[in-house]
C-alpha positions as CSV (number, residue, x, y, z in Angstrom):
1,M,189.0,45.3,10.1
2,F,185.3,44.3,9.4
3,L,182.9,43.5,12.4
4,V,180.7,40.7,11.3
5,L,177.5,40.2,13.4
6,Q,175.9,36.9,13.0
7,H,172.7,35.6,14.6
8,I,172.9,31.9,13.5
9,A,175.8,29.9,12.3
10,C,174.1,29.1,9.0
11,E,173.9,32.8,8.0
12,P,177.5,33.9,7.4
13,P,178.2,36.7,4.8
14,A,178.9,33.8,2.3
15,A,179.5,35.5,-1.2
16,Y,180.0,38.8,0.5
17,E,182.8,37.2,2.7
18,D,184.3,35.7,-0.5
19,E,184.8,39.2,-1.8
20,L,186.2,40.3,1.5
21,R,188.7,37.3,1.6
22,A,189.7,38.0,-2.1
23,R,190.8,41.4,-1.0
24,G,192.7,40.2,2.0
25,A,190.4,41.9,4.5
26,E,190.3,40.9,8.1
27,L,187.1,39.9,9.8
28,H,186.1,39.8,13.5
29,R,183.0,37.5,13.7
30,V,180.6,37.8,16.7
31,E,177.8,35.1,17.1
32,L,175.4,36.9,19.2
33,D,173.0,33.9,19.6
34,E,175.8,31.9,21.1
35,G,176.5,34.6,23.7
36,D,179.5,36.3,22.1
37,P,179.9,39.8,23.6
38,L,179.6,42.9,21.4
39,P,182.9,44.7,20.9
40,D,183.5,48.4,20.7
41,W,182.2,49.2,17.1
42,E,184.5,52.2,16.9
43,A,187.5,49.9,16.5
44,Y,186.2,48.7,13.1
45,D,186.3,50.2,9.6
46,A,182.8,48.8,8.8
47,I,180.1,46.6,10.2
48,I,178.1,43.7,8.5
49,A,175.0,42.3,10.0
50,M,173.5,39.1,8.7
51,G,170.1,37.4,9.1
52,G,168.5,35.1,11.7
53,P,165.2,33.5,12.7
54,M,164.5,36.0,15.5
55,G,162.7,39.4,15.1
56,A,164.3,42.9,15.5
57,Y,161.5,43.6,17.9
58,E,162.3,40.6,20.2
59,D,163.7,42.8,23.1
60,D,163.3,39.9,25.5
61,L,166.6,38.8,24.0
62,P,169.0,41.1,25.8
63,W,171.6,41.1,23.0
64,I,169.0,42.5,20.5
65,T,168.6,45.6,22.4
66,A,172.3,46.0,22.8
67,E,172.9,45.3,19.0
68,K,170.3,47.9,18.1
69,R,172.0,50.5,20.2
70,L,175.4,49.6,18.6
71,I,173.9,49.9,15.1
72,A,172.3,53.2,15.9
73,D,175.4,54.7,17.3
74,A,177.4,53.4,14.3
75,A,175.0,54.6,11.6
76,H,174.6,58.0,13.1
77,A,178.3,58.3,13.3
78,G,178.7,57.5,9.7
79,T,180.4,54.1,10.0
80,P,179.7,52.0,7.0
81,F,177.1,49.3,7.6
82,W,175.8,46.4,5.5
83,G,172.7,44.8,6.9
84,V,171.0,41.7,5.3
85,C,167.5,40.4,6.1
86,L,167.4,40.6,9.9
87,G,170.4,42.9,9.6
88,A,168.3,45.3,7.5
89,Q,165.4,45.1,9.9
90,L,167.8,45.9,12.8
91,L,169.1,48.8,11.0
92,A,165.6,50.1,10.4
93,A,164.6,49.5,14.0
94,S,167.7,51.2,15.3
95,L,166.9,54.3,13.2
96,G,163.4,54.4,14.8
97,A,161.3,52.8,12.2
98,R,158.7,50.1,13.0
99,V,159.6,46.5,12.3
100,H,156.7,44.1,12.3
101,P,155.4,40.7,10.8
102,G,154.2,41.2,7.1
103,P,151.0,40.0,5.7
104,T,152.5,36.8,4.5
105,P,155.9,35.2,4.3
106,E,157.8,36.0,1.1
107,I,159.8,32.8,0.0
108,G,161.4,31.9,-3.2
109,V,163.8,33.2,-5.9
110,L,161.8,36.3,-6.8
111,D,162.2,39.5,-8.8
112,V,163.5,42.5,-7.0
113,R,163.4,45.9,-8.8
114,R,165.4,49.0,-8.3
115,T,163.7,52.4,-7.4
116,P,164.4,55.3,-9.7
117,E,166.7,56.7,-6.8
118,A,168.9,53.7,-6.9
119,A,170.0,54.4,-10.4
120,T,172.1,57.3,-9.0
121,D,173.1,55.7,-5.8
122,P,176.9,55.0,-5.7
123,V,176.3,51.3,-4.8
124,F,173.0,50.2,-6.4
125,E,173.9,51.9,-9.7
126,V,175.9,48.8,-10.6
127,M,172.7,46.6,-10.4
128,P,170.2,45.9,-13.2
129,D,166.8,47.4,-12.9
130,S,165.4,43.9,-12.1
131,F,167.2,40.9,-10.7
132,P,166.5,37.6,-9.0
133,A,167.0,37.1,-5.3
134,L,166.4,34.6,-2.6
135,Q,163.6,35.7,-0.1
136,W,162.9,33.9,3.0
137,H,161.4,36.2,5.5
138,S,158.1,37.1,7.3
139,D,159.0,40.4,8.8
140,T,159.2,43.8,7.2
141,Y,159.9,47.3,8.2
142,E,158.9,50.9,7.6
143,L,161.3,53.3,5.8
144,P,163.4,55.2,8.4
145,D,163.3,59.1,8.4
146,G,166.1,60.3,6.3
147,A,166.6,57.0,4.5
148,V,166.2,56.5,0.7
149,R,164.4,53.5,-0.6
150,L,166.5,51.5,-3.2
151,A,164.5,48.4,-4.1
152,Y,161.1,46.7,-3.8
153,S,159.2,43.7,-4.9
154,D,155.6,42.6,-5.7
155,A,155.0,41.4,-2.1
156,Y,157.0,43.9,-0.2
157,E,157.7,47.5,-1.0
158,Q,160.7,47.7,1.4
159,Q,163.6,45.6,0.0
160,A,166.5,47.9,0.3
161,F,167.4,51.4,1.6
162,V,170.3,53.6,2.4
163,Y,170.9,56.0,5.4
164,R,174.1,57.9,5.1
165,R,176.8,55.1,4.8
166,A,174.5,52.4,6.1
167,Y,172.8,50.0,3.6
168,A,169.9,47.6,4.2
169,L,169.0,44.6,2.0
170,Q,165.9,42.6,2.8
171,F,166.8,40.0,0.0
172,H,169.6,37.5,-0.3
173,L,172.1,37.4,-3.1
174,E,174.9,35.9,-1.2
175,V,173.6,32.4,-0.5
176,P,174.9,29.2,-2.2
177,V,172.9,26.0,-2.5
178,S,174.8,24.5,0.5
179,L,173.5,27.3,2.9
180,A,169.9,27.1,1.6
181,V,169.9,23.4,2.5
182,E,171.1,24.3,6.0
183,W,168.3,26.9,6.3
184,G,165.7,24.2,5.5
185,E,166.8,22.6,8.7
186,V,166.0,25.5,10.9
187,P,162.6,25.1,12.6
188,A,161.4,28.6,12.0
189,Y,162.4,28.7,8.5
190,A,161.0,25.3,7.6
191,H,157.7,26.1,9.2
192,A,157.4,29.3,7.0
193,L,158.5,27.4,4.0
194,E,155.9,24.6,4.4
195,S,153.2,27.1,5.1
196,Q,153.7,28.8,1.9
197,L,154.9,26.1,-0.4
198,G,153.7,22.9,1.1
199,P,155.6,19.7,2.1
200,D,157.5,19.6,-1.2
201,G,158.6,23.3,-1.1
202,L,162.1,22.7,0.1
203,P,163.3,20.6,-2.9
204,W,161.6,23.1,-5.3
205,L,163.3,26.0,-3.5
206,I,166.7,24.3,-3.6
207,D,166.4,23.7,-7.3
208,E,165.6,27.4,-7.7
209,V,168.5,28.5,-5.7
210,R,170.9,26.2,-7.6
211,R,169.6,27.4,-11.0
212,H,170.2,31.1,-10.1
213,E,173.3,30.7,-8.0
214,P,175.8,31.7,-10.6
215,Q,173.8,34.9,-11.4
216,T,173.0,35.9,-7.8
217,T,176.3,35.3,-6.2
218,D,177.9,37.3,-9.1
219,L,175.5,40.1,-8.3
220,A,176.3,39.8,-4.6
221,R,179.9,40.3,-5.2
222,R,179.4,43.1,-7.7
223,L,177.1,45.0,-5.3
224,F,179.3,44.4,-2.3
225,A,182.4,45.4,-4.3
226,A,180.7,48.8,-5.1
227,W,180.0,49.3,-1.4
228,L,183.6,48.4,-0.4
229,D,185.1,50.7,-3.1
230,R,182.8,53.6,-3.0
231,V,181.6,53.7,0.7
232,V,184.2,51.8,2.9
233,G,187.1,52.9,0.8
234,V,188.9,49.6,0.7
C-alpha cells in the first residue's frame, strides 16, 4: 500500500500513478490542503509526496509542520519516499536543510543534467545524462547532511537528491498537458508564469509540454519503475 500526500487536487502523481496502477498497487490518497488527517506512516510500504503552491517553510499551516515530522520519521526509518517539487522541498526541510525562495522562478521545459554520482545510483542510472523536464517553481533547498545530489540545472543546482531510501525531485516528468492547463489556473502558478514569460506565457508553455510529453512521461515511468523495483521492492 502506497501513501500519497497531495497538497492541491491538480497535482496528483500522474504518470507515476499510471505506473503504480499498471502494477496493481493500492493507493491511499490524502489531500492535506482539504483537511484530510495524516495517517500512521508505518502502515504503508512507501510514501509519495507531490507538489503544491505553498512553501515548505509555511509553518503557519499546521499540517505542514505535521507532514514534515511524518516525512522525517519515515526517512530516518528507511521507508521508501518519493518527493516531487514541494515534496522534494519538504524532504529537505524534514532532514534539517534550509528551504527558501530562489533568485528567480524557474519555469519552462528545460534541461536537467545528472551529476556523476547519479550514474551509479540504482534509480537514476536508468536516466540519460541530460533530459527535458517541466519546471514551475520559485523555491529551492540546500542539500541535507548525508544526502547525495543527483541532478542540477542551469538555474538551480539542486534538482534531485537521495537520502537513504528517500528520493527528492525538484522537476516534473509526470505531467501531461491536461494537468499543465489546470496549473495555469492556480493563482500562484499563474502569477509566477506571467512574471517570467509575460501574458502569452501559458500558451507557449502548454505547447512545450505537449511537444515533450511522450518523452517526459516515458522517462517518468522508467525512473519511477526503477525506484519501485530497486528501492521499494515491488
